[in-house]
N, C-alpha and C positions, 0 to 999 in steps of 0.2 A: 582522694586526698592522700598526699604523700606524708609519711611520718619523717621528721627530720631529727636525727639522733645526735648531731654535733654542731657547733658554730661553723665548723669547716665545711660540712655538708651543706648548710645553708648558704654560705658564700658561693660554693660551687654551683649551687642551683641558680643563684642570683646572676653569677657571671655567664651562665648558659642562657639566659633570657635574651630575647632578640625581638625585632618586629613581628615575626611569625609566632614567636613563642612568648608572648607578652604578660600572661598571667600565670601565677604560680600560687596554687592553694596548698597549704600544708598544715600539720599538726605538730606542736611541741608538747610533749608530755609534761604536765605541770604548769603549762602556760595557756594552751587553748589552741583554737583554729585561727589561721591567718590567710589573708589573701594579698599577694603583692601584685601590683600592676606597673609594668614598665611604661613610663610615659617619656616619649621623646620631646625634645625641645621645640620642635616644630608642631604647633597646635593643629594645623590643618591635617597632618597625618593622623593625630589621634582622633580628631573629628571624623575622619573618613573610615577609620577603624571601628569606631563606635556605631556609626551609621550601617556599617556592614555586618555588625555582630551584636544582635540584640542581647546576648547573655553578657557581653562586656559592658554594654550600656546599663544593665540592671546592676552589675557588680560596681560600677563607678557611682551610680546614683546612691547605692546603700552605703558605700564608703563616704560620700559626701555627707549623708544624713548622720552617720555616726560620728564623723568629725565635728559637726555642729553641736552634737550631744557630749563632746568631750571624750569619746570612746577611741581616740586615736593616738598613735604614737609613731614617731619617725623611725626609719630603718635603724639609724644609729642608736635611738633610745632602746630599741628592741634588742639589738645586739649587746649593748651595755647591760641590760637586765638579765641576760642569760648567763647560767653557770653550769659546769659540768653535771651538777645534780639534776638539772632539768632535762637531762637526756637519758637518765636511768629509769628503766621500767620498774 
């Protein structure tokens, strides 16, 4: 799990995500652990990736369970909630 030290570093990691690099797990001091999953617009490709990768399937299922329990936030909500103090050790 990668430690993210600034909003710029988080955005850099997000922009480096691709079909081959579609899951990013990271920790923000003072906030907690996060898992981002890049989802393409085409559902078929996501389904194929899930079928080919049991770990991805488990992460998506966990994410859906947590969303139903209200333990989710959008990327923009996450970015808005961050401040420079969150990245200080």
